[in-house]
KOLVODREN-486180 format. One line per field, with one value per residue: x, y, z of N, C-alpha, C, O in turn. Coordinates in nm, 2 decimals, m for minus. Example, Ala and Ser with C-alpha at 12.3 -4.5 7.8 and 13.67 -1.06 7.14 Angstrom:
! residues 2
n_u	(1.32	1.28)
n_v	(m0.57	m0.22)
n_w	(0.78	0.71)
ca_u	(1.23	1.37)
ca_v	(m0.45	m0.11)
ca_w	(0.78	0.71)
c_u	(1.32	1.29)
c_v	(m0.33	0.00)
c_w	(0.78	0.79)
o_u	(1.42	1.34)
o_v	(m0.33	0.11)
o_w	(0.85	0.80)
***
This chain:
! residues 152
n_u	(0.08	0.19	0.39	0.23	0.12	0.35	0.42	0.21	0.23	0.49	0.43	0.25	0.41	0.60	0.43	0.35	0.61	0.67	0.46	0.52	0.77	0.71	0.56	0.75	0.91	0.75	0.53	0.19	0.06	m0.19	m0.38	m0.36	m0.48	m0.74	m0.81	m0.87	m0.75	m0.93	m1.08	m0.93	m1.03	m0.93	m0.88	m1.01	m0.81	m0.74	m0.92	m0.76	m0.61	m0.78	m0.70	m0.48	m0.62	m0.59	m0.56	m0.51	m0.29	m0.12	0.13	0.36	0.51	0.77	0.92	1.25	1.36	1.63	1.84	1.68	1.61	1.51	1.66	1.65	1.43	1.19	1.04	0.78	0.58	0.28	0.10	m0.18	m0.25	m0.54	m0.83	m1.09	m1.34	m1.29	m1.21	m1.35	m1.39	m1.13	m1.06	m1.23	m1.12	m0.87	m0.78	m0.74	m0.54	m0.34	m0.26	m0.17	0.04	0.21	0.29	0.41	0.61	0.77	0.87	1.00	1.19	1.35	1.50	1.61	1.75	2.07	2.36	2.42	2.29	2.05	1.69	1.52	1.33	1.19	1.17	1.02	0.78	0.69	0.66	0.45	0.25	0.21	0.12	m0.12	m0.26	m0.29	m0.44	m0.67	m0.74	m0.66	m0.74	m0.78	m0.59	m0.37	m0.11	0.16	0.27	0.55	0.66	0.92	1.10	1.25	1.52	1.57)
n_v	(m0.12	0.12	0.15	0.19	0.44	0.60	0.57	0.69	0.95	1.02	1.00	1.22	1.43	1.42	1.47	1.73	1.85	1.82	1.97	2.23	2.27	2.28	2.51	2.69	2.69	2.82	2.69	2.61	2.35	2.28	2.43	2.31	2.07	2.16	2.26	2.54	2.81	2.96	3.28	3.56	3.85	4.16	4.46	4.76	5.03	5.30	5.61	5.88	6.15	6.47	6.74	7.00	7.30	7.64	7.97	8.27	8.49	8.69	8.94	8.99	9.26	9.36	9.60	9.62	9.72	9.87	10.01	10.23	10.30	10.23	9.96	9.74	9.56	9.31	9.09	8.87	8.61	8.49	8.21	8.06	7.75	7.57	7.40	7.29	7.35	7.56	7.77	8.00	8.14	8.20	8.36	8.58	8.69	8.80	9.08	9.11	8.92	9.02	9.25	9.14	8.98	9.16	9.32	9.13	9.03	9.26	9.31	9.06	9.03	9.25	9.20	8.95	8.95	8.96	9.11	9.02	8.78	8.54	8.53	8.34	8.10	7.86	7.94	8.17	8.07	7.91	8.12	8.27	8.08	8.05	8.31	8.32	8.12	8.25	8.47	8.38	8.13	7.79	7.59	7.66	7.69	7.50	7.51	7.73	7.86	7.99	8.18	8.28	8.44	8.74	8.96	9.29)
n_w	(0.00	0.08	m0.12	m0.34	m0.29	m0.29	m0.56	m0.69	m0.59	m0.69	m0.96	m0.99	m0.92	m1.13	m1.35	m1.29	m1.31	m1.58	m1.70	m1.59	m1.70	m1.97	m1.97	m1.90	m2.12	m2.30	m2.40	m2.39	m2.23	m2.13	m2.28	m2.52	m2.47	m2.44	m2.20	m2.01	m1.81	m1.55	m1.60	m1.49	m1.34	m1.41	m1.24	m1.33	m1.45	m1.23	m1.28	m1.45	m1.28	m1.25	m1.47	m1.36	m1.23	m1.30	m1.17	m1.33	m1.21	m1.30	m1.38	m1.13	m0.99	m0.80	m0.60	m0.48	m0.19	m0.04	0.20	0.22	m0.04	m0.38	m0.50	m0.68	m0.90	m0.89	m1.11	m1.19	m1.33	m1.21	m1.13	m0.99	m0.85	m0.82	m0.68	m0.90	m0.79	m0.62	m0.78	m0.86	m0.62	m0.55	m0.77	m0.73	m0.51	m0.59	m0.58	m0.30	m0.26	m0.43	m0.29	m0.05	m0.14	m0.26	m0.04	0.13	m0.03	m0.07	0.18	0.22	0.00	0.03	0.26	0.21	m0.04	m0.19	m0.33	m0.66	m0.65	m0.76	m0.79	m0.54	m0.62	m0.52	m0.24	m0.26	m0.37	m0.15	0.04	m0.08	m0.09	0.19	0.25	0.11	0.25	0.49	0.41	0.27	0.37	0.45	0.27	0.01	m0.19	m0.39	m0.50	m0.61	m0.90	m1.05	m1.31	m1.54	m1.36	m1.30	m1.22	m1.21)
ca_u	(0.00	0.28	0.45	0.13	0.10	0.47	0.42	0.11	0.29	0.60	0.37	0.19	0.53	0.65	0.34	0.37	0.74	0.66	0.37	0.59	0.88	0.65	0.52	0.88	0.96	0.66	0.42	0.08	0.01	m0.33	m0.46	m0.36	m0.58	m0.87	m0.84	m0.83	m0.75	m1.04	m1.05	m0.90	m1.08	m0.83	m0.95	m0.99	m0.71	m0.81	m0.92	m0.65	m0.65	m0.82	m0.59	m0.48	m0.69	m0.51	m0.61	m0.40	m0.27	m0.06	0.27	0.39	0.63	0.80	1.04	1.34	1.40	1.74	1.90	1.58	1.59	1.48	1.78	1.62	1.29	1.17	0.92	0.75	0.44	0.23	m0.03	m0.23	m0.31	m0.66	m0.93	m1.19	m1.45	m1.25	m1.15	m1.43	m1.36	m0.99	m1.06	m1.30	m1.03	m0.74	m0.73	m0.68	m0.41	m0.24	m0.21	m0.10	0.16	0.30	0.34	0.50	0.73	0.85	0.95	1.09	1.30	1.44	1.58	1.68	1.83	2.20	2.42	2.46	2.22	1.93	1.57	1.51	1.20	1.12	1.14	0.91	0.66	0.65	0.60	0.32	0.15	0.18	0.04	m0.25	m0.33	m0.33	m0.54	m0.80	m0.76	m0.56	m0.79	m0.82	m0.48	m0.28	0.03	0.19	0.36	0.62	0.73	1.00	1.14	1.36	1.56	1.63)
ca_v	(0.00	0.24	0.16	0.25	0.59	0.66	0.57	0.79	1.09	1.04	1.03	1.35	1.53	1.41	1.54	1.87	1.90	1.83	2.09	2.35	2.28	2.33	2.66	2.77	2.70	2.90	2.61	2.59	2.22	2.27	2.48	2.20	1.97	2.22	2.31	2.68	2.86	3.06	3.42	3.65	3.98	4.27	4.58	4.87	5.12	5.42	5.72	5.98	6.27	6.58	6.83	7.11	7.42	7.76	8.11	8.36	8.61	8.80	8.98	9.05	9.34	9.40	9.68	9.57	9.84	9.85	10.13	10.34	10.34	10.11	9.91	9.65	9.53	9.17	9.06	8.72	8.57	8.40	8.13	7.99	7.62	7.56	7.30	7.35	7.41	7.69	7.86	8.12	8.20	8.26	8.47	8.69	8.75	8.84	9.21	9.09	8.84	9.11	9.34	9.07	8.93	9.27	9.36	9.03	9.02	9.38	9.28	8.94	9.05	9.36	9.14	8.82	8.97	9.01	9.15	8.91	8.66	8.53	8.50	8.20	8.07	7.78	8.01	8.27	7.99	7.88	8.24	8.31	7.99	8.08	8.43	8.28	8.05	8.35	8.57	8.32	8.01	7.69	7.49	7.71	7.69	7.38	7.55	7.85	7.84	8.11	8.17	8.39	8.53	8.83	9.06	9.40)
ca_w	(0.00	0.09	m0.25	m0.43	m0.26	m0.34	m0.70	m0.73	m0.56	m0.79	m1.09	m0.99	m0.93	m1.27	m1.44	m1.26	m1.36	m1.72	m1.73	m1.55	m1.79	m2.10	m1.95	m1.90	m2.26	m2.37	m2.46	m2.29	m2.26	m2.10	m2.38	m2.63	m2.43	m2.43	m2.06	m2.00	m1.68	m1.53	m1.63	m1.38	m1.37	m1.37	m1.20	m1.43	m1.39	m1.18	m1.37	m1.43	m1.20	m1.34	m1.50	m1.27	m1.27	m1.26	m1.18	m1.37	m1.12	m1.38	m1.35	m0.99	m0.99	m0.66	m0.58	m0.38	m0.12	0.05	0.24	0.20	m0.18	m0.46	m0.56	m0.80	m0.92	m0.93	m1.19	m1.21	m1.37	m1.10	m1.16	m0.87	m0.88	m0.73	m0.71	m0.98	m0.71	m0.55	m0.88	m0.86	m0.49	m0.55	m0.87	m0.67	m0.40	m0.64	m0.52	m0.16	m0.28	m0.49	m0.19	0.05	m0.20	m0.27	0.09	0.19	m0.11	m0.05	0.30	0.21	m0.09	0.08	0.36	0.16	m0.16	m0.18	m0.46	m0.75	m0.61	m0.83	m0.70	m0.48	m0.66	m0.42	m0.12	m0.30	m0.38	m0.01	0.10	m0.14	m0.04	0.33	0.26	0.07	0.36	0.59	0.36	0.23	0.44	0.41	0.18	m0.13	m0.29	m0.39	m0.52	m0.67	m1.01	m1.09	m1.44	m1.58	m1.26	m1.35	m1.12	m1.29)
c_u	(0.09	0.35	0.35	0.12	0.23	0.47	0.33	0.17	0.40	0.54	0.31	0.30	0.59	0.56	0.35	0.50	0.73	0.57	0.45	0.70	0.83	0.61	0.65	0.93	0.86	0.55	0.32	0.02	m0.14	m0.42	m0.46	m0.46	m0.72	m0.91	m0.78	m0.84	m0.87	m0.99	m1.03	m0.94	m0.98	m0.92	m0.91	m0.90	m0.79	m0.81	m0.81	m0.70	m0.69	m0.70	m0.59	m0.55	m0.61	m0.60	m0.50	m0.40	m0.21	0.08	0.27	0.52	0.65	0.93	1.12	1.40	1.51	1.81	1.81	1.57	1.57	1.61	1.76	1.47	1.28	1.04	0.90	0.61	0.40	0.10	m0.06	m0.30	m0.42	m0.74	m1.03	m1.31	m1.42	m1.20	m1.22	m1.40	m1.23	m0.99	m1.13	m1.21	m0.89	m0.70	m0.67	m0.55	m0.30	m0.18	m0.13	0.04	0.26	0.37	0.44	0.63	0.82	0.94	1.05	1.21	1.40	1.54	1.67	1.77	1.97	2.25	2.46	2.39	2.09	1.81	1.56	1.36	1.13	1.08	1.02	0.78	0.61	0.59	0.47	0.21	0.11	0.09	m0.10	m0.33	m0.37	m0.44	m0.68	m0.84	m0.68	m0.61	m0.81	m0.71	m0.40	m0.13	0.04	0.30	0.42	0.69	0.81	1.04	1.27	1.39	1.63	1.69)
c_v	(0.13	0.26	0.23	0.40	0.66	0.67	0.68	0.93	1.12	1.07	1.17	1.46	1.53	1.49	1.69	1.93	1.92	1.95	2.22	2.37	2.33	2.47	2.74	2.79	2.77	2.82	2.59	2.45	2.20	2.32	2.38	2.09	2.03	2.27	2.45	2.72	2.95	3.20	3.49	3.79	4.08	4.39	4.68	4.97	5.24	5.53	5.82	6.10	6.39	6.67	6.95	7.23	7.54	7.88	8.20	8.48	8.72	8.82	9.04	9.13	9.40	9.48	9.63	9.69	9.81	9.98	10.25	10.39	10.21	10.07	9.83	9.64	9.39	9.16	8.91	8.71	8.47	8.34	8.05	7.86	7.59	7.44	7.37	7.41	7.54	7.80	8.00	8.20	8.27	8.37	8.59	8.76	8.79	8.98	9.19	9.02	8.93	9.20	9.26	9.02	9.04	9.32	9.26	9.02	9.14	9.36	9.17	8.97	9.15	9.30	9.02	8.84	9.02	9.04	9.03	8.78	8.66	8.52	8.36	8.16	7.97	7.85	8.11	8.19	7.96	8.00	8.28	8.21	8.02	8.21	8.41	8.21	8.15	8.44	8.50	8.20	7.90	7.59	7.53	7.69	7.56	7.41	7.68	7.82	7.98	8.09	8.29	8.49	8.61	8.93	9.17	9.50)
c_w	(0.00	m0.05	m0.35	m0.41	m0.31	m0.49	m0.75	m0.71	m0.66	m0.92	m1.10	m0.99	m1.07	m1.37	m1.42	m1.31	m1.51	m1.76	m1.70	m1.65	m1.93	m2.09	m1.96	m2.04	m2.35	m2.44	m2.35	m2.31	m2.23	m2.21	m2.50	m2.60	m2.42	m2.29	m2.05	m1.85	m1.66	m1.55	m1.50	m1.42	m1.32	m1.34	m1.31	m1.37	m1.34	m1.28	m1.35	m1.35	m1.29	m1.36	m1.40	m1.32	m1.21	m1.26	m1.22	m1.28	m1.21	m1.34	m1.21	m1.00	m0.85	m0.66	m0.47	m0.31	m0.02	0.08	0.20	0.05	m0.26	m0.54	m0.69	m0.80	m0.96	m1.00	m1.21	m1.25	m1.27	m1.15	m1.03	m0.90	m0.77	m0.77	m0.80	m0.90	m0.65	m0.65	m0.87	m0.73	m0.50	m0.65	m0.81	m0.57	m0.46	m0.59	m0.38	m0.17	m0.33	m0.38	m0.09	m0.01	m0.22	m0.14	0.15	0.10	m0.10	0.08	0.29	0.12	m0.04	0.18	0.30	0.04	m0.13	m0.32	m0.54	m0.73	m0.69	m0.73	m0.66	m0.51	m0.56	m0.29	m0.15	m0.31	m0.24	0.06	0.05	m0.10	0.10	0.34	0.21	0.18	0.47	0.54	0.33	0.32	0.38	0.30	0.04	m0.23	m0.28	m0.41	m0.60	m0.78	m1.05	m1.22	m1.47	m1.47	m1.31	m1.24	m1.20	m1.20)
o_u	(0.06	0.37	0.40	0.11	0.22	0.52	0.36	0.15	0.41	0.60	0.33	0.29	0.62	0.61	0.35	0.50	0.79	0.61	0.44	0.73	0.89	0.63	0.65	1.00	0.89	0.47	0.35	m0.06	m0.21	m0.53	m0.56	m0.51	m0.82	m1.02	m0.67	m0.92	m0.91	m0.88	m1.12	m0.89	m0.95	m1.01	m0.80	m0.90	m0.89	m0.72	m0.77	m0.82	m0.64	m0.62	m0.70	m0.55	m0.57	m0.69	m0.39	m0.49	m0.25	0.14	0.20	0.62	0.57	1.03	1.07	1.49	1.49	1.82	1.86	1.53	1.61	1.66	1.82	1.40	1.34	0.94	1.00	0.52	0.46	0.01	0.03	m0.40	m0.39	m0.73	m1.06	m1.37	m1.51	m1.16	m1.16	m1.39	m1.21	m0.92	m1.08	m1.22	m0.80	m0.58	m0.57	m0.45	m0.19	m0.06	m0.02	0.14	0.38	0.49	0.54	0.73	0.95	1.05	1.16	1.32	1.51	1.65	1.78	1.85	1.98	2.20	2.54	2.43	2.01	1.83	1.59	1.27	1.01	0.97	0.93	0.68	0.49	0.49	0.38	0.10	m0.01	0.00	m0.19	m0.45	m0.48	m0.53	m0.78	m0.95	m0.63	m0.53	m0.86	m0.74	m0.36	m0.05	m0.06	0.40	0.34	0.77	0.77	1.01	1.37	1.30	1.74	1.75)
o_v	(0.23	0.37	0.31	0.48	0.77	0.77	0.75	1.02	1.23	1.16	1.24	1.56	1.64	1.56	1.77	2.04	2.01	2.03	2.31	2.49	2.42	2.55	2.85	2.89	2.79	2.87	2.55	2.44	2.12	2.27	2.38	2.03	1.95	2.31	2.48	2.67	3.02	3.24	3.49	3.85	4.09	4.42	4.69	5.00	5.28	5.55	5.84	6.13	6.40	6.69	6.98	7.26	7.54	7.90	8.20	8.56	8.84	8.74	9.13	9.07	9.46	9.44	9.60	9.76	9.73	10.06	10.36	10.50	10.10	10.15	9.84	9.69	9.34	9.22	8.84	8.79	8.36	8.41	7.99	7.86	7.59	7.39	7.49	7.51	7.62	7.90	8.10	8.33	8.39	8.48	8.70	8.88	8.81	8.99	9.25	9.05	8.92	9.22	9.31	9.02	9.03	9.34	9.30	9.01	9.13	9.39	9.18	8.94	9.14	9.35	9.01	8.76	9.12	8.99	8.95	8.68	8.75	8.49	8.27	8.19	8.00	7.83	8.13	8.24	7.96	7.99	8.31	8.25	8.00	8.22	8.46	8.24	8.13	8.48	8.55	8.17	7.91	7.52	7.46	7.68	7.51	7.35	7.73	7.77	8.08	8.00	8.40	8.61	8.55	8.98	9.14	9.60)
o_w	(m0.07	m0.09	m0.43	m0.51	m0.37	m0.54	m0.85	m0.79	m0.71	m1.00	m1.20	m1.06	m1.11	m1.45	m1.51	m1.36	m1.56	m1.85	m1.78	m1.69	m1.99	m2.18	m2.01	m2.07	m2.47	m2.52	m2.24	m2.40	m2.29	m2.23	m2.57	m2.69	m2.39	m2.27	m2.08	m1.78	m1.76	m1.52	m1.41	m1.51	m1.20	m1.41	m1.36	m1.25	m1.39	m1.36	m1.23	m1.36	m1.40	m1.27	m1.35	m1.44	m1.10	m1.35	m1.15	m1.28	m1.18	m1.28	m1.18	m1.02	m0.79	m0.70	m0.36	m0.37	0.07	m0.02	0.16	0.03	m0.22	m0.62	m0.79	m0.72	m1.06	m0.96	m1.23	m1.21	m1.25	m1.20	m0.97	m0.98	m0.65	m0.88	m0.79	m0.95	m0.62	m0.61	m0.88	m0.74	m0.45	m0.63	m0.84	m0.55	m0.38	m0.56	m0.35	m0.10	m0.29	m0.37	m0.05	0.06	m0.19	m0.13	0.20	0.16	m0.11	0.08	0.33	0.16	m0.07	0.19	0.33	0.01	m0.05	m0.42	m0.49	m0.78	m0.69	m0.61	m0.74	m0.42	m0.53	m0.24	m0.06	m0.26	m0.22	0.13	0.12	m0.08	0.14	0.42	0.27	0.20	0.53	0.62	0.37	0.34	0.26	0.24	m0.05	m0.35	m0.17	m0.35	m0.64	m0.75	m1.07	m1.23	m1.43	m1.48	m1.35	m1.17	m1.26	m1.25)
***
């Protein structure tokens, strides 16, 4: 009886090894016999995220005041990344944001700018985002995009 069980187990292992070897070589032995594997349902890929929605702020021109006189002038194009639901609210509050941005950037750039140093765009983006959070609230703005920063 024990021999019979060993022979059956050895035969099953041999059949499994042959089928595995054929799969490894690229041959599907079960499909040749008409046996197909059950269909595995793949989940549909998640929908792509919606494209970002921007509010055009326009050109922000900031005078850099040092030693009680205007030494330079910083110019940058600012775009505000918002949720589509908040786009109208942010657009209505652009005058408040313009005032807050100009006041904060005048203070920040007059202290942080040194001779021969370019504009620190990531620091300016963080500052503008913080000013927006103080002015409108923390949930309205996702990010700030600054294009063409120039120091004249």
